[in-house]
N, C-alpha and C positions, 0 to 999 in steps of 0.2 A: 269129848266134850270140852276138855281143857284146851286142846289144840284149836277147836272151833272158836271158843271164846277169845283166845289169843289173836286169831286171825281177824275177828271182828273188831277187837280193840285196835289192832294195827291198821286196819282199813279206816277206822274212824279217825285215828291220829293222822293218817295220811291225808284224809279229806280236810281235816281242820287245818293242817299245815298248808295245803294247797290254797284253801280259802284265804288264810292269813297272808300268804305270799301274793295272791291276787289283789287283796285289799291294799297291801303295802305297795305293790307295783302301781296300782291305780292312783294311790296317794302321791307316790313319787312322781308319776307322770303329770298329775295336776299341779304339783309344786313346780316342776320344770317348765310347764307351759306358761306359767305366770311369773317366772324369774327373768330379769333382763339378760339378754344374750351378751356374751363377752365379744367385743369387736376389736379388730386389730388397729382401728383408727376411730376418730370421733364419728365418722360416717362411712358407710360401705355402700358402693353402687353395684348394680347388676343389670345387664340387659338380657331379657328373655325373648327368644324368637318364638314365633307361632309353631306349635307342634312339639316343643321341647318336652321330653318326658319328665315326670316329677323327680325321679331319681337323679337325673342330670341337673335339674334345678337345685336340688339339695347339695349336690357335689359342687356346683358353681358358686353357691353362696359361701360355702366353706372356703373354696379357693379364693374368693374375693375378699375374705377377711372375717367371716363369722366363726368364732372359736367355739364350735360344738361339733360332736360327731355327726358326719353327714348321714349315716344310717339312721340316726335318731330323728333328724329332720325329715328324712324321707318317710319313715314310719308314721310320723305325725301327719304329714301331707296325705299319706295313703289312708290311714284309719279315720281321719277327720271326715272323709267323704267329699272333700272339696278339691282334691288333687286335679281333677279334670276341669275345674272352673278357674284355674290360675290363668291369668291373661298375659299375653305378650306385652312387653313394654320395658321402659327403663325405670328402674326403681332405686330408691335410696333409703337406707335406714340409719337412724341416729341412736345414740345412747339416751334413754334406755328403751330398747325395743324387745318385747318378749317373743317367743316362738309363736304364740297365739296371735300377737299383733302382726308379726311378719306375714303369716298366711292370710290374715284378714286383709292386709294391704294389697296383696297380690290378687286376691279374689274380688274385692269390692272397693278398690282405691280410686274410683273414678273422680272423686271430688278433688284429688290432688294432681290430676293429670293435665298436662299441657299437650299441644299438638303443633307440629311444624311440618310444612309441605316443601319437599325438595322436587323441583320441576324438571321434566325431561328437557335436555338440551342446555342445562345450566353448566357453567364452568365451576371449578372448585372455588374461585373467588366469589362467585354469586352464592354458592352454598354456604360459605363461611359468613358472608354478610347476612344471609337469612337466619342462620343460627345465632348470630350476635343480636338480632332483633327479637328473637323468640322470648316469650314471657317466662321469667323465673328459671332460666336455663343458665347455669354457671359457665362463663367463658373460659373454661380451663385451657383451651387450645389457642386462645387469641394471640399469644406471644410465640407460638410455634411456627417454624418454617414448614413447608410441605413435607420435607424429608423427616423432620422431627415428628410431625403428625403421624406419618406412616410407621415410624419406629415405635411410637406409642401404641399403635394398633398391632404391633408384632409383624409388620410387613415392610421392614425398612428398605428392602432392595427394590421395591416397586414404585414407579412414579405415581403420584397421588391423583392426577387428573383422570376423570372418568371412572374412578374405582368405587363410587358410591351409587347405590341404586336409588333412582328417583321414586319417591312414594311419600305418603303421609305417615309420620312417626309420632307415636304418643310417648310421653315421658313423665316421670314423676317430678313435679315442680321442686326445684332445688337441686336436681341432679345436673350433671355436666354435659356440655356439648360433645365431649369425647364419647360418652355413653351412647348418644344418638348416632354419631359417626361410626361407632363400632357396629351397631346394628345395620346401618346402611352399607357398610363395607362387607359385612358377612352376607347380606342379602344379594349384593352384586356378584360375589363369588359364586353363590349358589345358582343364580340365574344364568351366569356366564357358563358355568360347567354344564348346566342342563341344555343350554342352546348348542354348545359345542358338541355335545353327545348326539345331536340331531343332524349334524352336518352331512352333506353328501360326499361320496368318495372322490368326486371330481372337482371339489372346491379348490381354488387357487390359494386359499388361506392355509398357512402352515401351523398356526397355533391359536389357542383361545385368545391370547393377547391381540393377535391380528384381527380376530373377529370383533373384539371390543373396540379397537381403533376404527375399523370400517363402520361399525354400527354407530359410532359417535358422529361420523361424517354423514351417514344416512339420516340420522336424527336431525342434524342441522340443515340438511338440504331438502327435507320433505316438507312441502307446504300443505298438501292435502293427504290425509291418512290413506286414501284409496290408491295413492301413487307410490306408497312406501316400497312395495315389492318391486316396482319398476325402477325406482331410483337405485335400489340395491342391485338390481340386475345390470344396470348401466356400469356401475363400478366393478362388479364381478367380471363383466365382459371385457372391460378395459384391462383389468389385472391379467386376465387370461392371454390377452394379445400383447401385453407389455407396454400398453399406452399409458402416458401420464394421466393421472386422475383428473387434474385440472379442476379442482374444487375450490371455490372462493372461500368458504368458511375456514379451511385449513390455513390459507394464506393470511386471512384476518387474524387467526389465532397466533400465527408467527409474528405478525406486526405488533401485537401486544397492546400495551396501554397507549401507544402513540396513534392507534387507529382513530380517525376522526369521524367515522360514520360513512365515509366514501372510500371505495377501493380504487386506487389510482394505478395508472400504467406502471409507474416506478415500483409500486408494491408487487405487481405481478412479475417484474423483471429482477427484483432483488432476491438473490438466492438465500434461502434459509432452510433449515431442516423441515419446515412445514410448508414450503412452497411447492405445491404439487404440479405447478406448471414447469418449473425448472428441474424437478427431480421425479424420477419414476418411482412407482410403488407407493406404499403407505407412509404417512408421517411417523415419527418415532414413538409417539404416544397418542392416546385418544385426545380429542379436542373438547369434549364435553361429556355429560352423562347421558348415555342412551337408555331408553326404556325397553321394556320387554318386547314391544312390537318391532323395534328396530333390530334388536338382537335376532329375533326369529326371521325377519325379512332378509337378513344377510345369509342365513343358512338355508332359507327357502325363497330365493328370489323368483320373480315372475319369469316364466320361460319365454323371454323375448330376446331379440338380437340387437336391440337399441344400444347405441354408443354415445348418444347425446340427448340432452333435454334442456328446455328453456322454460322459464316461468311465463304463464299466459297473462298474469296480472290479476287473476281471481283466486290465487292460492293453488291452482292446479298447474301441471306442467305438460308441455308438448314433447313427445319422445320421437327420436329419429334414428334410423338405422345407418345413415351415411351423412357425410359432411354437407353435401348439396342440399339435402332435405332439411338439415339443421339450419343452414344459412337462410333458407326460405322461411323457416319458423321464426328465426331471430328477426328477420325483416318484418314479418307480420306482427309479432307480439312485442318486440322491443323497439326497433328503430322506427317502425311505422307509428307506434304509439307516441 
């Protein structure tokens, strides 16, 4: 009887201790949720891509400058029930922001969001101009060179042109243009890797970088979306045969700011790294931002033998297998017109 009574008292004490510990833990959690987070700077920014798991988001906030255990943030996201409602976007928190406020901002911060559209076929110059016009977006990169911009993105050895995926990006008002560019840069890396993985074994392209460069040319040369696969096929066929690509957009890109809107004979004859009339193969870098359709068109070109195409004047193109047919098309659609 004594032993039984002792066990009952021990069990009762253990239950009381567990309850007290639970109440203490709940109180401590409530206190932590409503205490301002310690930040490494006055404000901390983070870009969240779609599909990023909650644990990675917690880790990234801590890496960005939130001074709190990442496991604690993750547990808060998890047990709140809102972890799956966190939205992709570029976010900024300032002092004082609590853990509760941080999660609320990521789940329902639409009122503070801005949007910027980066369009297929734009050059980096056009992208930066659009970001400079975006509402309530800090121009953190305005004084950076292209090389300095890529270094800030952790990709300092890669030329900047064409390395950002065209899309509409949301951002927290007051965040920086660098945060948006970081998302666009990461999105292009993911799209490019996915497209390169789909390439056929007989492609003349030797790397994902060459895919990106050719896709940028296809993007600039395509007038009608239905022709995109044929445009890609022409350039793929030319690469296989060792023919110059002879694409005007690359020449225009090489002319640079001096381009007056008209491509002159002297421009076609002046040798530059981007003159695909005087040099065989691909130019050294992309000439614009290709979209997903152009990336996929290059790895899945139409099965045609065409080596030439000319604009019909209505946005579509006429494709020819040989020079004689091409010259007839030029006479019909260009010179005749």
